[in-house]
DSSP file (Angstrom, degrees, kcal/mol; ACC not computed):
  #  RESIDUE AA STRUCTURE BP1 BP2  ACC     N-H-->O    O-->H-N    N-H-->O    O-->H-N    TCO  KAPPA ALPHA  PHI   PSI    X-CA   Y-CA   Z-CA
    1    1 A M              0   0    0      0, 0.0     2,-0.4     0, 0.0     0, 0.0   0.000 360.0 360.0 360.0 137.4   -9.3   18.4   15.3
    2    2 A L        -     0   0    0      2,-0.0     2,-0.4     0, 0.0     0, 0.0  -0.993 360.0-157.2-141.4 130.1   -9.5   14.7   15.3
    3    3 A A        -     0   0    0     -2,-0.4     2,-0.4     2,-0.0     0, 0.0  -0.906  12.6-168.9-107.4 136.8   -9.0   12.2   18.1
    4    4 A V        -     0   0    0     -2,-0.4     2,-0.5     2,-0.0    -2,-0.0  -0.988  13.7-147.9-129.2 129.8   -8.1    8.6   17.2
    5    5 A R        -     0   0    0     -2,-0.4    -2,-0.0     6,-0.0     0, 0.0  -0.853  22.7-168.9 -94.8 127.7   -8.0    5.6   19.5
    6    6 A L        -     0   0    0     -2,-0.5     2,-0.0     1,-0.0    -2,-0.0  -0.851  29.1-100.6-114.8 149.5   -5.4    3.1   18.4
    7    7 A P     >  -     0   0    0      0, 0.0     4,-2.7     0, 0.0     3,-0.4  -0.381  42.5-109.6 -60.5 149.5   -4.7   -0.5   19.6
    8    8 A K  H  > S+     0   0    0      1,-0.2     4,-2.7     2,-0.2     5,-0.2   0.875 116.9  50.9 -52.5 -45.4   -1.9   -0.6   22.1
    9    9 A D  H  > S+     0   0    0      1,-0.2     4,-2.0     2,-0.2    -1,-0.2   0.885 112.3  46.5 -64.7 -37.7    0.6   -2.3   19.7
   10   10 A L  H  > S+     0   0    0     -3,-0.4     4,-2.4     2,-0.2    -1,-0.2   0.900 112.6  49.9 -70.8 -40.0   -0.1    0.2   16.9
   11   11 A E  H  X S+     0   0    0     -4,-2.7     4,-2.7     2,-0.2    -2,-0.2   0.908 109.6  51.9 -63.2 -41.5    0.3    3.1   19.3
   12   12 A D  H  X S+     0   0    0     -4,-2.7     4,-2.4    -5,-0.2    -2,-0.2   0.919 110.4  48.2 -60.7 -44.0    3.6    1.7   20.6
   13   13 A R  H  X S+     0   0    0     -4,-2.0     4,-2.5     2,-0.2    -1,-0.2   0.914 112.4  48.7 -63.6 -42.2    4.9    1.4   17.1
   14   14 A L  H  X S+     0   0    0     -4,-2.4     4,-2.7     1,-0.2     5,-0.2   0.913 110.6  50.9 -64.3 -42.1    3.8    5.0   16.3
   15   15 A N  H  X S+     0   0    0     -4,-2.7     4,-2.5     2,-0.2    -2,-0.2   0.918 111.3  48.0 -60.2 -44.2    5.5    6.3   19.5
   16   16 A K  H  X S+     0   0    0     -4,-2.4     4,-2.7     2,-0.2    -2,-0.2   0.918 112.8  48.2 -64.0 -43.6    8.7    4.5   18.6
   17   17 A L  H  X S+     0   0    0     -4,-2.5     4,-1.6     2,-0.2     6,-0.3   0.941 113.0  47.4 -62.1 -47.5    8.7    5.8   15.1
   18   18 A A  H  X>S+     0   0    0     -4,-2.7     5,-1.5     1,-0.2     4,-1.0   0.918 114.9  46.3 -61.2 -44.3    8.0    9.3   16.2
   19   19 A A  H  <5S+     0   0    0     -4,-2.5     3,-0.3    -5,-0.2    -1,-0.2   0.908 112.9  48.6 -66.0 -42.3   10.7    9.2   18.9
   20   20 A S  H  <5S+     0   0    0     -4,-2.7    -1,-0.2     1,-0.2    -2,-0.2   0.739 120.5  36.2 -74.1 -21.1   13.4    7.7   16.6
   21   21 A T  H  <5S-     0   0    0     -4,-1.6    -1,-0.2    -5,-0.2    -2,-0.2   0.452 102.6-125.6-108.2  -3.2   12.8   10.2   13.8
   22   22 A H  T  <5 +     0   0    0     -4,-1.0     2,-0.3    -3,-0.3    -3,-0.2   0.855  69.6 126.3  57.6  36.9   12.1   13.3   15.9
   23   23 A R      < -     0   0    0     -5,-1.5    -1,-0.3    -6,-0.3    -2,-0.2  -0.841  64.0-102.6-116.9 158.6    8.8   13.8   14.1
   24   24 A S     >  -     0   0    0     -2,-0.3     4,-1.4     1,-0.1     5,-0.1  -0.419  19.9-123.3 -79.8 156.6    5.4   14.1   15.7
   25   25 A K  H  > S+     0   0    0      1,-0.2     4,-2.4     2,-0.2     5,-0.2   0.874 114.9  59.1 -62.5 -36.2    2.8   11.3   15.8
   26   26 A S  H  > S+     0   0    0      1,-0.2     4,-2.7     2,-0.2     5,-0.2   0.876  99.4  57.2 -60.6 -37.7    0.5   13.8   14.0
   27   27 A F  H  > S+     0   0    0      1,-0.2     4,-2.3     2,-0.2    -1,-0.2   0.943 110.8  42.3 -58.0 -48.2    2.9   14.0   11.1
   28   28 A Y  H  X S+     0   0    0     -4,-1.4     4,-2.6     2,-0.2    -2,-0.2   0.857 112.5  53.2 -70.9 -34.9    2.8   10.3   10.6
   29   29 A M  H  X S+     0   0    0     -4,-2.4     4,-2.4     2,-0.2    -1,-0.2   0.916 111.3  46.7 -64.7 -42.0   -1.0   10.1   11.0
   30   30 A K  H  X S+     0   0    0     -4,-2.7     4,-2.7     2,-0.2     5,-0.2   0.921 113.2  49.4 -64.4 -43.7   -1.4   12.8    8.4
   31   31 A E  H  X S+     0   0    0     -4,-2.3     4,-2.3    -5,-0.2    -2,-0.2   0.922 113.1  46.5 -60.5 -45.2    1.0   11.1    6.0
   32   32 A A  H  X S+     0   0    0     -4,-2.6     4,-2.5     2,-0.2    -2,-0.2   0.920 114.1  47.2 -65.3 -44.1   -0.7    7.7    6.4
   33   33 A L  H  X S+     0   0    0     -4,-2.4     4,-2.8     2,-0.2     5,-0.2   0.909 112.0  50.1 -65.9 -42.2   -4.2    9.2    6.0
   34   34 A E  H  X S+     0   0    0     -4,-2.7     4,-2.4     2,-0.2    -1,-0.2   0.925 112.3  47.5 -61.5 -44.3   -3.1   11.1    2.9
   35   35 A S  H  X S+     0   0    0     -4,-2.3     4,-2.1    -5,-0.2    -2,-0.2   0.920 113.3  48.2 -62.6 -44.8   -1.6    8.1    1.3
   36   36 A Y  H  X S+     0   0    0     -4,-2.5     4,-2.7     1,-0.2    -2,-0.2   0.938 112.4  48.2 -61.7 -47.5   -4.6    5.9    2.1
   37   37 A L  H  X S+     0   0    0     -4,-2.8     4,-2.9     1,-0.2     5,-0.2   0.889 109.7  52.4 -63.6 -39.7   -7.0    8.5    0.7
   38   38 A E  H  X S+     0   0    0     -4,-2.4     4,-2.1    -5,-0.2    -1,-0.2   0.928 113.0  44.5 -61.1 -44.8   -5.0    9.0   -2.5
   39   39 A E  H  X S+     0   0    0     -4,-2.1     4,-2.4     2,-0.2    -2,-0.2   0.912 114.4  49.1 -65.4 -43.0   -5.0    5.2   -3.1
   40   40 A Y  H  X S+     0   0    0     -4,-2.7     4,-2.4     2,-0.2    -2,-0.2   0.924 112.0  47.9 -63.4 -45.5   -8.7    4.9   -2.3
   41   41 A E  H  X S+     0   0    0     -4,-2.9     4,-1.9     2,-0.2    -1,-0.2   0.880 111.0  51.6 -64.1 -37.9   -9.6    7.8   -4.6
   42   42 A K  H  X S+     0   0    0     -4,-2.1     4,-2.0    -5,-0.2    -1,-0.2   0.921 109.6  49.8 -63.3 -44.0   -7.5    6.3   -7.4
   43   43 A D  H  X S+     0   0    0     -4,-2.4     4,-2.6     1,-0.2    -2,-0.2   0.898 108.0  53.7 -61.5 -40.9   -9.3    2.9   -6.9
   44   44 A L  H  X S+     0   0    0     -4,-2.4     4,-2.5     1,-0.2    -1,-0.2   0.884 107.4  51.0 -62.1 -38.3  -12.7    4.7   -7.1
   45   45 A K  H  X S+     0   0    0     -4,-1.9     4,-2.1     2,-0.2    -1,-0.2   0.904 110.8  48.6 -65.0 -40.8  -11.7    6.3  -10.4
   46   46 A I  H  X S+     0   0    0     -4,-2.0     4,-2.4     2,-0.2    -2,-0.2   0.925 112.1  48.7 -64.1 -44.8  -10.7    2.9  -11.8
   47   47 A I  H  X S+     0   0    0     -4,-2.6     4,-2.7     1,-0.2    -2,-0.2   0.918 110.7  50.5 -61.6 -43.7  -14.0    1.3  -10.6
   48   48 A A  H  X S+     0   0    0     -4,-2.5     4,-2.2     2,-0.2    -1,-0.2   0.881 109.4  51.9 -62.5 -38.1  -16.0    4.2  -12.1
   49   49 A K  H  X S+     0   0    0     -4,-2.1     4,-2.2     2,-0.2    -2,-0.2   0.944 112.8  43.7 -63.4 -48.5  -14.2    3.8  -15.4
   50   50 A Y  H  X S+     0   0    0     -4,-2.4     4,-2.4     1,-0.2    -2,-0.2   0.892 111.5  54.5 -64.6 -39.2  -14.9    0.0  -15.6
   51   51 A E  H  X S+     0   0    0     -4,-2.7     4,-2.4     1,-0.2    -1,-0.2   0.915 109.5  47.6 -60.7 -42.9  -18.5    0.6  -14.5
   52   52 A E  H  X S+     0   0    0     -4,-2.2     4,-2.4     1,-0.2     6,-0.2   0.900 110.8  51.5 -65.1 -40.7  -19.0    3.0  -17.4
   53   53 A E  H  <>S+     0   0    0     -4,-2.2     5,-1.7     2,-0.2     6,-1.4   0.871 111.0  48.0 -65.1 -36.3  -17.4    0.6  -19.8
   54   54 A V  H ><5S+     0   0    0     -4,-2.4     3,-0.8     4,-0.2    -2,-0.2   0.926 111.7  50.5 -67.6 -44.4  -19.7   -2.2  -18.7
   55   55 A K  H 3<5S+     0   0    0     -4,-2.4    -2,-0.2     1,-0.2    -1,-0.2   0.892 114.5  42.4 -61.8 -40.9  -22.7    0.1  -18.9
   56   56 A N  T 3<5S-     0   0    0     -4,-2.4    -1,-0.2    -5,-0.1    -2,-0.2   0.433 113.4-116.6 -91.1   3.6  -21.9    1.2  -22.5
   57   57 A G  T < 5S+     0   0    0     -3,-0.8    -3,-0.2    -4,-0.4    -4,-0.1   0.606  82.4 116.5  80.9  12.4  -21.0   -2.3  -23.6
   58   58 A T      < +     0   0    0     -5,-1.7     2,-0.5    -6,-0.2    -4,-0.2   0.551  66.5  64.6 -90.3  -6.5  -17.3   -1.7  -24.4
   59   59 A L  S    S-     0   0    0     -6,-1.4     2,-0.3    -9,-0.1    -2,-0.1  -0.971  82.1-134.8-118.8 122.0  -16.1   -4.0  -21.7
   60   60 A K        -     0   0    0     -2,-0.5     2,-0.3    -3,-0.0    -6,-0.1  -0.549  24.2-167.5 -74.6 132.5  -16.9   -7.7  -22.0
   61   61 A T        -     0   0    0     -2,-0.3     2,-0.4    -7,-0.1    -1,-0.0  -0.825   7.0-149.3-118.3 161.4  -18.1   -9.4  -18.8
   62   62 A Y        -     0   0    0     -2,-0.3     2,-0.1     4,-0.0    -2,-0.0  -0.978  14.9-124.5-131.5 142.0  -18.6  -13.0  -17.9
   63   63 A S     >  -     0   0    0     -2,-0.4     4,-2.1     1,-0.1     5,-0.2  -0.367  30.2-110.4 -76.7 163.7  -21.0  -14.7  -15.6
   64   64 A L  H  > S+     0   0    0      1,-0.2     4,-2.8     2,-0.2     5,-0.2   0.897 120.6  54.6 -60.0 -40.4  -19.9  -16.9  -12.8
   65   65 A E  H  > S+     0   0    0      1,-0.2     4,-2.4     2,-0.2    -1,-0.2   0.900 107.0  50.0 -62.0 -41.2  -21.2  -19.9  -14.6
   66   66 A E  H  > S+     0   0    0      2,-0.2     4,-2.4     1,-0.2    -1,-0.2   0.903 112.5  47.1 -64.0 -41.2  -19.2  -19.0  -17.8
   67   67 A V  H  X S+     0   0    0     -4,-2.1     4,-2.3     2,-0.2    -2,-0.2   0.924 112.1  49.6 -67.0 -44.0  -16.0  -18.7  -15.7
   68   68 A M  H  X>S+     0   0    0     -4,-2.8     5,-2.8     1,-0.2     4,-0.6   0.912 112.3  48.1 -61.8 -42.2  -16.6  -21.9  -13.9
   69   69 A K  H ><5S+     0   0    0     -4,-2.4     3,-0.8     3,-0.2    -2,-0.2   0.930 111.5  49.8 -63.7 -45.1  -17.3  -23.7  -17.2
   70   70 A E  H 3<5S+     0   0    0     -4,-2.4    -1,-0.2     1,-0.2    -2,-0.2   0.871 117.7  40.1 -61.4 -37.8  -14.1  -22.3  -18.8
   71   71 A L  H 3<5S-     0   0    0     -4,-2.3    -1,-0.2    -5,-0.2    -2,-0.2   0.435 109.8-122.7 -92.1   0.0  -12.0  -23.3  -15.8
   72   72 A N  T <<5 +     0   0    0     -3,-0.8     2,-0.4    -4,-0.6    -3,-0.2   0.937  58.0 153.1  57.0  50.3  -13.8  -26.6  -15.4
   73   73 A I      < -     0   0    0     -5,-2.8    -1,-0.2    -6,-0.1    -2,-0.1  -0.933  32.4-149.4-113.2 132.2  -14.8  -25.9  -11.8
   74   74 A G    >>  -     0   0    0     -2,-0.4     3,-1.3     1,-0.1     4,-0.6  -0.564  30.3-105.9 -94.5 163.5  -17.9  -27.4  -10.2
   75   75 A P  H >> S+     0   0    0      0, 0.0     3,-0.9     0, 0.0     4,-0.9   0.818 116.8  63.7 -57.9 -32.8  -20.0  -25.8   -7.5
   76   76 A E  H 3> S+     0   0    0      1,-0.3     4,-0.5     2,-0.2     3,-0.3   0.808  96.5  58.0 -64.2 -27.9  -18.6  -28.1   -4.8
   77   77 A E  H <4 S+     0   0    0     -3,-1.3     3,-0.3     1,-0.2    -1,-0.3   0.736  98.8  59.5 -75.2 -21.5  -15.1  -26.6   -5.4
   78   78 A L  H << S+     0   0    0     -3,-0.9    -1,-0.2    -4,-0.6    -2,-0.2   0.789 100.6  55.7 -73.6 -27.8  -16.4  -23.1   -4.6
   79   79 A E  H  <        0   0    0     -4,-0.9    -1,-0.2    -3,-0.3    -2,-0.2   0.670 360.0 360.0 -78.4 -17.3  -17.5  -24.2   -1.1
   80   80 A A     <        0   0    0     -4,-0.5    -1,-0.2    -3,-0.3    -2,-0.1   0.474 360.0 360.0 -73.9 360.0  -14.0  -25.5   -0.2
């Protein structure tokens, strides 16, 4: 069991969707959470892959200074 407090506008939208489709709010909350978790887990796998490539030296990385020099950007432009 999980209780979730939603902002009024989000709750109103969920109520309208559930009513117009004759599905429960729980159905849409489960769908949304499942979709979010799948995307998040996929992103974590990608990050882990890149992290491993950086650690073993197969992925070239660049310092901020190298990128700024290549793009001809000065420090003052980062503050804007």
